[in-house]
C-alpha positions as CSV (number, residue, x, y, z in Angstrom):
1,M,-17.3,-2.4,7.3
2,A,-15.4,0.5,8.6
3,I,-13.3,2.6,6.2
4,E,-11.0,5.2,7.9
5,E,-8.4,7.5,6.5
6,M,-5.0,6.8,7.9
7,K,-2.3,9.3,9.1
8,V,-1.1,9.4,5.5
9,R,-3.6,11.5,3.4
10,D,-5.4,9.5,0.7
11,A,-4.6,6.1,2.4
12,F,-7.5,4.2,4.0
13,R,-7.8,1.2,6.3
14,I,-10.7,-1.1,5.6
15,T,-11.9,-3.2,8.5
16,P,-14.8,-5.7,7.7
17,S,-17.5,-6.8,10.1
18,Q,-17.5,-10.6,10.5
19,L,-20.5,-12.8,10.9
20,S,-19.8,-16.0,12.7
21,D,-21.8,-19.2,13.3
22,N,-21.1,-22.9,13.7
23,R,-19.8,-23.2,10.1
24,G,-17.2,-20.5,10.4
25,H,-17.4,-16.9,9.4
26,F,-18.3,-14.6,6.5
27,F,-17.4,-11.0,5.7
28,E,-17.6,-8.4,2.9
29,A,-14.0,-7.4,2.3
30,W,-15.0,-4.2,0.7
31,R,-17.8,-2.7,-1.4
32,L,-17.2,-0.4,-4.3
33,S,-19.9,2.1,-3.4
34,E,-18.6,2.5,0.1
35,L,-14.9,2.7,-1.0
36,T,-15.8,5.3,-3.5
37,E,-17.8,7.4,-1.0
38,A,-14.9,7.2,1.6
39,T,-12.0,8.0,-0.8
40,G,-13.8,10.3,-3.3
41,Q,-12.1,8.2,-6.1
42,T,-13.4,5.6,-8.5
43,F,-11.5,2.3,-8.1
44,S,-11.3,-0.1,-11.1
45,V,-9.2,-3.2,-11.2
46,G,-6.7,-3.4,-14.1
47,Q,-4.3,-6.0,-12.6
48,V,-4.3,-8.5,-9.7
49,N,-1.0,-9.5,-8.0
50,Y,0.0,-12.0,-5.3
51,S,3.3,-12.1,-3.4
52,V,4.4,-15.1,-1.2
53,S,7.1,-14.4,1.3
54,K,9.2,-16.2,3.9
55,R,9.1,-14.9,7.5
56,N,11.2,-11.7,8.0
57,T,11.0,-10.8,4.3
58,L,11.0,-7.0,3.9
59,R,9.5,-5.8,0.6
60,G,9.5,-2.1,-0.4
61,I,9.1,0.8,-0.2
62,H,7.6,0.6,-3.7
63,G,5.6,3.3,-5.6
64,T,4.9,4.1,-9.2
65,T,5.7,7.1,-11.4
66,L,3.0,9.5,-12.7
67,P,2.0,8.7,-15.3
68,P,0.9,5.9,-15.3
69,G,0.3,5.7,-11.6
70,Q,-1.2,2.7,-9.8
71,A,-3.6,2.9,-6.9
72,K,-3.7,-0.3,-4.9
73,L,-5.9,-2.2,-2.4
74,V,-3.7,-4.6,-0.4
75,T,-4.9,-7.5,1.7
76,C,-3.1,-10.3,3.5
77,V,-4.8,-13.6,2.5
78,R,-2.4,-16.0,4.3
79,G,-0.2,-15.5,7.3
80,A,0.5,-12.1,8.7
81,A,2.4,-8.9,7.8
82,L,3.2,-5.5,9.2
83,D,1.9,-3.3,6.3
84,V,3.3,0.2,5.8
85,V,2.1,3.2,3.7
86,V,4.5,6.1,3.1
87,D,3.6,9.4,1.5
88,L,6.0,9.9,-1.4
89,R,4.2,12.9,-2.9
90,V,6.5,16.0,-2.8
91,G,4.5,18.9,-1.4
92,S,1.9,16.8,0.3
93,P,0.8,17.8,3.8
94,T,1.8,14.4,5.0
95,F,4.9,14.0,2.8
96,G,7.4,11.6,4.4
97,M,4.9,10.4,7.0
98,Y,4.0,6.7,7.3
99,D,1.3,4.6,9.0
100,T,1.3,0.9,9.8
101,T,-1.4,-1.8,9.8
102,L,-1.2,-5.3,11.2
103,Q,-2.6,-7.5,8.5
104,E,-3.6,-11.0,9.4
105,A,-5.4,-13.4,7.0
106,G,-8.3,-14.0,9.4
107,S,-9.0,-10.4,10.0
108,G,-9.8,-9.4,6.4
109,I,-8.3,-5.9,7.0
110,G,-7.3,-4.2,3.8
111,V,-5.4,-1.0,2.9
112,Y,-6.2,1.3,0.0
113,L,-3.3,3.5,-1.4
114,A,-3.9,6.3,-3.9
115,D,-1.5,7.2,-6.6
116,G,1.8,8.6,-5.3
117,L,1.8,6.7,-2.1
118,G,4.5,4.1,-1.3
119,H,3.9,0.6,0.1
120,A,6.1,-1.8,2.1
121,F,5.5,-4.8,4.3
122,L,7.4,-7.2,6.6
123,A,6.2,-10.8,6.6
124,L,5.6,-12.0,10.1
125,T,5.1,-15.7,9.3
126,D,6.4,-18.1,6.7
127,D,4.3,-18.4,3.6
128,T,2.7,-15.0,4.0
129,C,0.6,-14.2,0.9
130,M,-0.4,-10.7,0.0
131,N,-3.0,-9.8,-2.6
132,Y,-2.9,-6.6,-4.6
133,L,-5.8,-5.2,-6.6
134,C,-4.2,-2.5,-8.9
135,T,-6.0,0.1,-11.0
136,E,-3.4,0.0,-13.8
137,E,-1.4,-2.7,-15.5
138,Y,2.3,-2.7,-14.6
139,V,4.6,-0.8,-17.0
140,P,8.3,-1.8,-16.8
141,G,10.5,1.0,-15.7
142,T,7.9,2.9,-13.8
143,M,8.5,1.5,-10.3
144,V,9.8,3.9,-7.7
145,D,12.0,2.3,-5.0
146,I,12.7,4.0,-1.6
147,Q,14.9,2.7,1.2
148,A,12.7,1.0,3.8
149,L,15.4,1.4,6.4
150,D,15.9,5.1,5.8
151,P,16.6,6.5,9.3
152,A,14.9,9.7,8.4
153,L,11.6,7.8,7.9
154,G,12.1,5.8,11.1
155,I,9.7,3.0,10.3
156,P,9.5,0.7,13.4
157,W,10.0,-2.7,11.9
158,N,10.6,-4.0,15.5
159,T,12.8,-7.0,14.7
160,A,16.5,-7.8,15.6
161,E,16.7,-10.5,13.0
162,P,18.3,-9.9,9.6
163,F,15.8,-9.0,6.9
164,I,15.4,-11.0,3.7
165,R,15.5,-8.4,0.9
166,S,16.0,-8.2,-2.8
167,E,19.2,-6.5,-4.0
168,K,17.1,-3.8,-5.6
169,D,15.3,-2.9,-2.4
170,A,18.6,-3.0,-0.4
171,A,20.2,-0.6,-2.8
172,A,17.2,1.8,-3.0
173,P,17.8,5.5,-2.3
174,T,16.6,7.3,0.8
175,L,13.7,9.6,0.6
176,S,15.9,12.7,0.5
177,E,18.1,11.2,-2.2
178,A,15.0,10.4,-4.3
179,V,13.8,14.0,-4.0
180,A,17.2,15.3,-5.0
181,K,17.2,13.0,-8.1
182,G,13.7,14.1,-9.1
183,L,12.3,10.6,-8.8
184,L,9.1,11.3,-6.9
185,P,5.7,12.7,-8.1
186,T,4.4,15.9,-6.7
187,Y,1.3,16.2,-4.6
188,E,-0.3,18.2,-7.4
189,Q,0.5,15.6,-10.0
190,A,-0.9,12.8,-7.8
191,R,-4.1,14.7,-7.0
192,A,-4.7,15.5,-10.7
193,S,-4.5,11.8,-11.5
194,Y,-7.3,10.8,-9.1
195,V,-10.5,10.0,-10.8
196,P,-13.4,11.8,-9.0
197,A,-16.2,9.6,-7.9
198,G,-18.9,9.3,-10.6
199,K,-16.7,10.6,-13.4
200,A,-15.5,7.2,-14.8
201,T,-17.0,4.0,-15.9
202,V,-15.9,1.0,-13.7
């Protein structure tokens, strides 16, 4: 598999190598040792989530306060989605930057997001199912919501159709509003929360 750092620092795209024969195909989605080596962080799963969405559903941008934080490994397991990572860490060299990944179920491509990064996606097909492996259990009241249509971010959703969104996502503040309200973690807080490889028990 190939693990490459994205335009957003501490976000990584994982592209598996597929082996095909007359039965179909097989691939390793990710391997802990290789993920740890590439990210410099130890990844342990504390919670697994699935979301199922209609076509043109826009979810996010969602992050988590520090503490508790919540690193994620996100994969499309059915359908297709335009997956987006946004750096929400104030003071980060890539603060406010985003990167996109086309995730299709057959590709096995996954995206790893460290603590402090925001995540959003646009469902490109009906019945799109996304799988989230999360390092921490969800704690009510710790989610950070940022406006996915913030013109200052300029994320290219590339559709003229109306989005299907939750009221909460539609009412989310812009990035600058979130900064002014002190809602976002700092780069130093986020980096301090990362577990160095080899320093924790998985």
